[in-house]
C-alpha positions, 0 to 999 in steps of 0.5 A: 965126885958126888959130894959137890953142892950145886947152887944156882944164882940169878944175881940182880944189882938193884932188886933181890938176887935169887938163889936155888940151893938144891932144895929151896929158893932164897932171895937176898939183896946184894949185901945179903948175897955177899954174906951168903957167899962168904958163909960158904967159905966157912963151911967144909962143903965143896960148892959149884956156883952156877952164876947167871951173868957174864963172868969173863972178859974177852981178850982185846985184840989190837985191832977192833973187829968190824962186827962188834966192839970187844969192850961191849960184846964177847965173841959168844954173845956176838955169835948167838945174836948174829946166828939165832933169832931168839924169842922174846924174853931170851936176850944175849946182850953184850956183857957191857950192857948187862946190869949183872956186870956191876954185882958180879964185879962187886961180889966176885971180882969177875969179870976182869980184863986179864985173860987168865980165868983164875984171877980170884983164888977165892972163887975158882972160875971154870971157863975153859974145857981144860979146867976141872973141879978137883978133890984137892981144891984149896977151899972147894968153891968153884964158879961158872957162868950159865945162861939157863934160858938160852940153854933150855931154848936151844935144847927145845928149839926144834920141838 
């Protein structure tokens, strides 16, 4: 499936968001970012948006875990904050303390408290191993959550 355009976005609610479209870095305020993404739907391109902010909401158990609040932190954030001493500049904050939450919700409709990852049909959220990008998608716009700084540090931490 070589015909998918991959776009990286570092969203920012109060300053300009940064987009890398595979060739250039572009910056927009929240209104410009919303328009940029809306314009993708008018094209025939298949796109994978790599969004550098939380897009999922944890399943809320009936009893609160002793270690953390699921209304503040997801299990993945708890795992990295508890098990790794991350260097300055790489944070794994609970999703509720991340200011990206507001712009993600405003522009994308994610995260949502529902367990199903495909709540918003406009952006097909890839958040489970069983979900795949397919040639038969309705509009070809997929989105996934990324944390590039953490991924790079994790890859290089032993060197």
